[in-house]
N, C-alpha and C positions, 0 to 999 in steps of 0.2 A: 348464535353464529360462531362458528369455529374460527378462532383467531390464528392466523398463520404467523409464524414468527421467523423472520430471517435474522439470524444472529451471526454476524461476522465478528468474531473475537480475535483480534489481532493483538496479541499481547507480547509486547517487547519491553518487559520490565527490566529492572536493574539486573537481575540474574542473567537474562538472555543477552543484554547488551554487554555486561561485564564478561560473560563467557566468550562472546564474539570478539570483543576488543582485546582480550587477554591471549588469544591464540597467536601462534607464531606467524610471521609474515609469510614464510614459505607455505604453511598450511592454507592460509587465506588465499594466496594467489592460485594455488592448485585447485581448491574447492570452488572458488567464486569467479575465476577468470572466464567469463563468458562474453564480455564486451570487447568490441574492436574499436569503438569510437570513444574518445574522451568526452566527458561532460564538463563543461565550464560552469563553475559555481560563482555567484556573486558574493561579495563580502557579507551582505545581509543574510544570504542563504547559509553561508559557512557558520555564522554565529548561531543561527537557529539549530543547525545540525549538531552543534556542540552542547546543546541542552541535555542535561542528564535526568532532570525530574520529569515524571510522566505527565503527559497531557491526556485527558480522556474526552473523547467526543462520542456522544450518544445521539443518534438520530432515531427518534421514535415517532412515526406518523400514524395517527389513528385511521386516516383514510385508506392508506395502503396496507396497514397492518404488518409492516416489516420494520425491523430494527437493525441498525448497524452500530457496533461498539468498537471504537478504535482507541487503543491505549498505546501511545508512542511518544517518547520525549520529543518535543518540538513540533509535532504535527499541527496542533491547534494554532500555534503562533504562525507557522508556515502557511497554513490554509488562510488565515486572516490577513497576512501581510505580503505574501509573495505569490500565491496561486492566483490564477485568473478568477475574476469575480463570478458569482452565480449569474447565470444568464448568458455568459460568454459563449458556451457551447450549447448546441441543441441536445435535447434528450436522446434523439436518434444517434447522434455522434457518440455520446457517452455510453449508450447501451452497446453499440458496436465495438467500441474500444474495450469496454469492461468484459465483454464475452471473450475476446482474444486474451486479455490480461489474466482473467480468472483461469482459463484453460492452462496457460503457461504456468501460473502460480501453482495450481493443483498438481501438475506434472512434476514440479520441483519438490513439492511436499512428499510425493511418493518415491523420490530418489534421494534419500538422506545421505547416501554414500557419495553422491555426485554433487549435491547442493547442500550448503550449510543448513542443518536442521535448526539452528538457533535463529535463522532468518525465516525459514519456511516451516513454521510449526504446525499449522492447522489448515485443512482444506476449507475452501469457501464454497458454500452452497448458493450458487447463482444460476437461476434457471432462465434461459433466453425467452421463454414464452410467458413470463410473468412481468407485469408492469410494476416495477418497484417505485416509480415516481422519480421526479427530477432530483430531489434532495439526496436520496440514497445513491443514485447513480453519480451525481456530482461529487459527493464526498468519497465514494469508493474510488472513482477515477483519480481524484486528486491524491488519495492515499497512495495509489500505485505510482503516480509521478513522484511524489515525495520519497517513497521507499526506493525507487530506482535511482534517484539522484543522490540520496543520502548514502546508500550502500553500494553505489556504482554497479548496479545490476541492469540487465536488459530483459524485460519480460515479453517483448514483442518485436516485430520487424521494424519498429520506428524508434527514433531517439527520443527519450523522455524530455520534452521541452516544456517550458513555462509559457 
């Protein structure tokens, strides 16, 4: 049986974060200013976003044969303490949102002069006709919410809320 492997490697290590955070304010506002709505962060969320050591989450499901790897400071803590719990969203909801978010993400990866390439490093191979299972969809969706809130980005027509 040929094993399909979906590998989302979202690597925001120390180099990427340092490069992003060391840029001038003027450059950041010109490159990343795509939001019109302010996102209000709780104190707990602000503390999580200040983490600098990398968290790694790997979801490998033998049944679905897909894998997602997320390396992002604070994501594991945010997912376990702030994000909605597993089961809160339906799989259909997660799949529909992920399709929209992945399309917007991939468009930004292809426009490094318009969007910060330190944030949008690699395309995500997400096929709408494949059932990745609940866990992969849940963690991918929550990564998008985390990412949008942490970096004040807007990947879709909706405000990234918890």
